N, C-alpha and C positions, 0 to 999 in steps of 0.2 A: 860278373854281371852287376850292373848298377842296381842298387836297392830301389825298389818301387817307392814312389812318393806316398807318404802316409795319407790314408783316406780321411777326408774331413767328416766330422760327425754330422749326421742327418739333423736338420732343424726340427725342433719340437713342434708337433701339430698345434694349431691355434686352439685354445680352450674355449668352450662354449660359455655363454653368459656374458654379462657386462664386464667391461675392463675396469678394474678398480684403480683409482689414482694412488700413486705412491705418496702423494702429499697428504699428511694427516690433517684432520679438521682441528683448527685452533679454537677449541671450545671456550677457553678463557677469554679470548678476544670477542667471540660471538656473544657470550653471556655478559661481558662488560658493555657491549653495545646495547644489549637489551636493558641493562640497568640504567644506561644513559637515557634511553627512550622513556623508561618509567619516570625518571627524574624530571624530564621536560614535559611529559604528557601523563601526569599522574592519574587522570581519569581513565586512561587505558590500561592501567596496571593489571587488573583482573584478567583482561583478555591477553595481554602479552605473556603473563605467567602461565596461562592455560595452554599455550602452544607447546607441543612436544617436538623436539628437534630430531630429524632423521638425516643422517649423513648420506649423500648420494652424489658422486662426481658427474653423473649424467644430467643433472639439473643445470640449466644455463647459469642461474644466479641463485635466487631463493624463490621458493614456491610453496603454496599451501593447498591442502585438499579440504573438502567440506567437513571432515572429521577432526579438524584443528591439529593436523600434523604439519610441521614446517620442514620442508626438504631443502637441504643446504649443500651447496657446492664448496668443497674445501678450498679450491683454487680461488673462487670468488671471495671468500672470507680473507684469504691470505693477501690479496691485492687491493682490498677495500679498506679505507681508514675507518676507525671505530665510529666517528661522528656520522659518516655516510651509512655505515651499517645500521646505526640506530634509526635512520630514516627509512631504510628498507624494512626493518621490523614493523614500524608503524604502518608502512604502506601495505604489507602483506596481511596484517591483522585487520586492517580497514576493509579489505575485500570480504573477510568472513563476517565482520560485524554488520556490514551492509547487505549481506545475503546475496552477493553477486553470483554465487553458484546457482542458487534457486531461481533468481531472476533471469540469469543467462539461459538456463534450461527452458524456462517458460517462453522466453523470446525465441529460442531456436525452434521449439515445437510450433509456436504460432506462425512463424515465417518459413518453416521448412529449411532452415539454414544449419547444416550439420557438418560441413566440410572444414578443412584446415584453414582456409581463407576466412570463412565466417567465424571460426573460433578466434582467429587473430583479431578480427574486427571487434568482437565482444570484449576481448582482453584490453584493447586500446580504449574502447569507450568506458570500461570500468575504471581504467587508470585515469582517464580525463575527469571522471566524477570525483575521485579522491585526491588527485595530485594538486588540485588548485588551492587546497587550504591546509595541507598537512605539513608543509615545510616552513622554515623560519622559526624564530623564537627557540633556538637551540637545536633545531634539526637541519642539517645541511641537505641541500638539493644536489645530488651528484649528477655528473654528466650523463646525458641519455634519457633523463626523465621526460616522459611525454606529457604535454600540456595542451589544453584546448586551443591555445593561441597558435599552435602549429598549423591548424586549419582555419584560423581566424574565426573561431567559435567563442561564444560567451562562456565565462566561468559560471559555476553554480548549478549546472544542469545535471540531470540524472543520466545514467548509462543508456536507458532506453531512448531518451531524447537525443543524445548524440548519435545513436544508431539510426534514428529516423532522419536526422538532418544532414548527415555527412556520409559519403561513401567510404572514405579512408583508404581508397584504392592506392593513392599515391604514397601512403606511408608503409604499405606492405613490404616492399623489398628491403627497405632500410631498417625495418623493425621486425624482421623475421625471427630474430633471436629472442624477442620478447615472449616470455612464458612464465606467468605467475601461478600455473597449475589450475586444476579443476575448481579450486576455490574462487577463481576469478571469473570463470565462464561456464562452469558446469560440465565441461568435457574431460573425461578421465584420461590420465596420462600413463604411459607404460611403467614409469618408476613408482607409481603410487601404490599404497598397500590395500586400498579399498575398504569397504565397510566392515569386513571381517578381520582386518589387520589389527595389530597390537597398538595400544595407546591411543585409540580413537575415542572421542567424546560421544556420548549418546545425545539424542535430541534434547532430552531434559537438561543435561549438563550444558549443552550449547546455549539453550534458552536462558539458563541461570547465569551464564557468563554475560550475555547481552544485557540482562536485566541489571546486573551489578554495575556494568559500565554506564548504562543509562542513568542509574541511580546516582552514580558519582558525578555525572555531567549536570544533572538536575540540582544536585546539592551545591555545586560551585559553578553556576552558569557563566560567570565572568571569565573563567579560565579556558573555555572551549570556543572554537570558531563557530560561526553561525550555522554552517552545514552540520556540525556535530550536535549543536543544540536542537536543530530541527529533527535530526535523526532520533535523539533522545525523547522528544515529545511524541514521535510516532511509535517508539518502542513502548512507552508507557500507555499511550492511548492509541492503540491500533485503529485504523480506519474501520468504521462500522459498515457492515453490509446493509446500507440504508434501504435498498429496495425491499429486502426481506423484512427489515424492521417496519417499514411503512405498511407493507401488506399485512404483517402480523398485527400491527396496531389497528388497522381497519377491521380485520376479522374479529379481533378481541372486542372492539367497541360494538360491532354489529351483533355479536353473540352474547353481549352482556345481559344480565337479568333486567327485564323491563323493556327490552328492545324488541318490538314486534310481537308481544304476547297478546293473545286474544282467546275468547271462549267460543266453542262451537259445539253444537249438538250432533254434528256428523260423527263424532267419535266420543261416546259418553265417557265420563270419568270413571276410573276404576273404583272409586268410592261408592258408585251406584249399586254395586253388588251387596253392600251392607245395608242398603235402604230399599227394601222391596217396594215396588210401586212408584218409586221416585227416580227420575232420570236427571242426573247432573251433567252439565256440559263439561267437556274435556278442554284442556288448555292446548291451544294450537299456537305455534310460532310462525308468524307470517315472514316471508323473505324480507330482509331489511332494506330500507330505502336509504340511499346515499346521495347527498348533494355535495358536489365538488365546487368550491369557490376558488377561482384562479386569479391571482393578482396580475393584472395586465397594465400596471402603472409604468411610467417611463423608466423607473429604476430597475425593472426586470428585463433582462436581455432576451433577444430572440431565441438564443440557444436554450435558455431556461424555460421559455414558453413551449418550445418543442419538447423539452424534457417533461413538462407538465402534461402535455397531450399523451405522451407515452404512459405516464403514470395513471391517467384517467382510464386507459384501457386495462392496465394492470389492476386497478381498483375494481373494475367490473368483474375481473376473474376472481378477485379475493372474496367477493360476495356471491359466488356461485355462477358467474357468467350471465346473469340477468341484466342485460344492458338497459332494458326498459325501466329498471329500478334505479338507474344512475342518472342524475341530471347535473348539468354544468352551468355555472354562472361566471361570466367574466366580469371582473370588478376592478375599477381604478378608484376614482373618487365617487363614482356612482355605479350601482349594480345594473347589469344588463339583464335581459330576459333569460330565465332558466330554460335551457333546451335539453330535451332528452338525449341520451347517448345512443347514436346509431353506429357511426364509425368515428373513432377518435381523430383519424387523420383528416376528416372532412369538417371538423368543428372550426368555426370562425371565432377567434378571440379578439374582441374589440376593446380598445383602451388606449393608454399612452399618457394619461394625465397624472394627477396626484394619486395618493393612496388613502383609502378609507374603507377597510373591509367590514366596518360595521353595517354599511348598506348591503353588502353581500350577505351577511348573516341574516339581516332583516328580510331580504327578499327570499332567502331559502325557507324561513319560517312562515312566510305569508303564502306560500304555494298551496295548491289544493290538497297535496299530500305532505304532511309534516315529515321531514326526514328522521330516520333513526340515528344517523351519523352525518356530521358535516366535516368534510375534509377541506382545509384551507391550505393552498400552496402559495407561498409568499416569501418575500425577502425579509419580512418582519418589520419593515419601516411603515407601520400603520397603527392607528388607534385600534383598540380592541373593545368589544362590547363590555359595558360596565357590570353586567350580570351574566351569570352562567346560562347559556341557552338550555331549553328543556330537552336536550338530546346530547349524545356523546360528541366530542369534538377532537379531531386529530389535526395537528398543524405540521405541515412539511416545510421546513425553513431552507431556502436557498442560501448558500454560503456568502458571507460578506466579510471583508477584512476588518480587523479590529480598528476602531476609531472612525469608521465610515459614517459620514454625517450628511445631512441634507444641504445641498449647495445653496438653496434659497435662505436657509436659516442655519448658520454654522453652529449655533448653540443647541440645535435640536439633537436629542439623543433618543433613538428608537426605544420604545417600551419592550420589555421582555414579554414573551408569550404568557398568557394567564395561567395560573396554577391549575385551573380546571380542565386544561387541554393537554392531551398526550402529544409531546413534541418529538419529531424525528428530524435530525439534521440531514439534509439532502446534499451530498458531496460527491 
């Protein structure tokens, strides 16, 4: 009898979990690329060295998470030249420095966009923000880098501006491979270690890295592009919550000693108990009166006037909601009649000429009830009273670019707000 054919061995069952690449990560090449990035972008050195490398073949190229881990594909490192890898290092760390994960999360919550397509849109918009100024001067721009010009958009915009102005639907199919991790858009990936994983930076450590990078850019401003210099200015001087500051300034001025203090026999003073037969008047604090002087000159835009009306309503709430105690004066070169506040949206602001808030201050002090606080909302291009008014003064300044001058007089330089006024920048 013929011998039966030998049985072939059964194939091994597939193993659960991610398939590991047989190609090892060339760490020497990867770290040489980081050193090259530090050499050509020394102001980013603290951030580049703060990244912790995690090898993972499931990552398309390189990606980051909010905890400053950098996930790297060994195959991508193997096929990418060192000079190109240096550009990817700078690209990924730029996502973290510019807080694209936090901004991406806030944008997704505000617009209800949480799907994979919306995730890709945020990643593309974040790349648009940083790719327009990180290449050149020693950093190669490798093939496939996405730029705003692909959609005929301007350079220098923020991620949120790109998301608002372009659908990016046409880029979806050809850029489906693009994935910079949750550090670029705030959406967690399966390969990421999460907040409890090893080698992640705490919030304090991340803030310290950003501060050191901003400090390096401020120390050598000529070596960084304009976008990075602007970022460093904001990192050092974060935008102030000016509405809260303005309200706090008004409340502080209205509640200061001497504002609205009066004597009344309706509530005798506590010291009367020590003087039998003598009734001493108690000290009563009247609700403060506030006069708002709004600059309606031609240099103040309609949008700023609309903002001023909203602030008038907010000021009334800051002093306890008594709108009858808040009056409004619209003022350009001449002050208009002070009107009591009924509804902020129904106020008519008259003006459009030159600017001289001195007449507005004079009108406020000539009224039948002298205000406890004067709030001036202006762009600052005005003369100020030569003497301090007999009440507290809060000035809200609308933003103006540096070097802004009067077109009728190029040599005119606006005076700064007087020292006796509390100034809040409205931005």
